[in-house]
N, C-alpha and C positions, 0 to 999 in steps of 0.2 A: 460743390459738384462731386468732389472726391468722396466726401462723407456720404452723399446720397448713394453712391455706388457701393460703398463699403457696408452701409447699414444692413442690407439684406444678408450679406455674408456673416456679419457679426451676429445677427439674429439667429441664423442657422447654426452657427458655432455654439451659441449659448444654448439653443434648443438641444443640440446633440450632447453637449456637456451635461445639461440637466438630466437628459434621458439616461446617460451613462451613470451619473451619480445616483439615480434612483434605483438602479439595479442592485440586488442583494450581493454582498461580497462573500466570497468563499473564505472562511476562516481557516487558520492552521490548527487543526484539532489533534494532530499527531505530534509527538515529541521525538527527538532523536539525540543520540550521543555518538560522537565520532572520535577516534583516536588521533592524537597529534601527528602520527606518522602515516596517516591514511594514504596520502599522495605518493608514498614510496612503494606501494604495492601495485603490481601489474595485474589488472583484473579484466579478463576477456570472457571466459566461460565460467558461469556461476550455476551450480546445481541448486535445484529446489526440491528438498526432501519432503516426504509425506508429513502432514501436519501432526502435531502431538498436543496433548493437553486435554482440555475440557470436553469429555463425553460427546464425541462426534460420530454420527453414523456415516455410512459410505457416501450417501448422496450429499450430505452437508459438507463433508470434507471435499468432495469433488467441486461443489459450487465455490467454496472458499479458495481452494487451490487454483482453480481456473481464473478467478478474479485476480489473485496475486500474480499469476503467470502473465496475464494480459497486461496489467498495469505496469509491472516492472519491466516487461519486454518493451513497452512503448515509452515508458518514462525514464529509463536508464540506458546507458550505452552498452550494457552487457548482453551477451547471448545467454539466455536463461535455459537451462537444461532440466526439464522435469524428470524426476526419478520416482519410480514406483516402488512399492514395498518389496516386490520380488527382485528389484535391482539391488536391494540392500541386504539380501541374504548372505550370510557368512561374513558380514561386516560388523565388527564389534559395536554394540549399541551404547547410547549415553542418554542421560536425561538432564539436560542443562538447566531447565526451569526449576526442577526439584533440587538438584545438587549444586547449582550455581556454577558449573563448569562443564567443559566439553571433554569427552574422551579423545585424546589426540589420535588414537588408533582409528577411530571412525573417520576423521577428517583425512588422514593420510591414505587410508584404504580407498575412500571415494575419489581422492585426487588422482591416485595412480590408475584406478579402474576407468574413470571417465574423463581424464585429462582436464580437471577443473582447477581454476585459480581461487575459487571461493565457494562457499555453500550458504544458502539461505535456510535458516532453521526457524520455523514458525511455531509458536506456542499459543494456543487458544486458551484464554483464562476465564472467559465468560461469554455466553451467547444466549439469545432468545430469538427464535425465528418466527415469532408471531407478534402481533401488534400489542404494545410498542416494542419494536425490535431493539435488541442490544447486541453489541459485539465488542469484545476486548481481546486484543492479541498483541503479541510481541514478535518482531522479526529481527533476527541477528544475522549479520553477514560475517561469517567466519572465514578467515584467510587460511587456505590450505598450506601456505608456507610456514605458518606459525601455530595453527590450530587454535587461535584465540579470536574473539569477536573484535572487529575493527570498526564496526558500525552497528548500532542497535536503535530500533524505533518501536514505540508502543502507541497504542490508540485505545480509547475507551469511548464508544459511541452509544448513546441512548436516544432513540428517536423521539422520546417525549420531551427532550430538552430543546428550547427555542434556538440555541446557537447551532445545534446539529441540523435542525430542520432548515434553518436559513442557509447554511453552507451546502446542504444537499440540493436545495433548490437552485443555488448559484451554479453548482456543478452541472446539474441537469440542463439548465438554461444554456450553458456553454455547449452542451451536447445536443442542443435543439430538441430537448424533451421537456420543455418548461410546462407544457399543458398537462403532462402526466406526472409531475413531480410528487404529488400527494399519493398517487397510486404506487409510485416507486418506494414510498415509505413502508409499504406492505410487502415488497419484493425482496426476499433474501439475496437474490442474485445482484440486484441493483445496490442494496445496502452494502454487500461485501465488496462490490466493485468500487464504491465510493470510499470505503475504508482503505482498500489497497491503493487507490489513487492518492489519498492523503499521505500515506506512508511513503510511496514511491517519490513524491515530490520533495521529501526530506533528504533524499540521497543525491 
């Protein structure tokens, strides 16, 4: 009698489990490095400086920076402070991707001016905003206390690769956009959002 009562429940559980297992899984496509003393830093307000690197026009940078701001605001405990180019006037510049280091004067000046605990520096190394889309970027979290990167993440997405398509579909199904996931492969905004989401979950 007891088995007869449990059988429908077991069947439903099996059906639910099989349905869940059949859904595509979102792979970790981003990689990250973190310093051993990361937990010793107090991070509340983190600036997001204008993107640098691979030949971006104004609209492309706006799309990418908006995606990074949205995903890191939602996916991390920090208050993200977007900084525009005119906010950085008279602040000594640096080119960390080319030089392999940050100018401490830049970090110190930003810290004092905007009361920041850290700065996100994004470098775009490759992109293609038409089918098949590509996007490669690196984001470094630089502590204003020391002027060095305490976390760094990079991602290389190519929409023609099966694992990227599979992960994007899983991400969109979670966002209730499963019916349009193939269309989103053509959307620079959605592709950028997915890339930023992948990196934010590494932090």
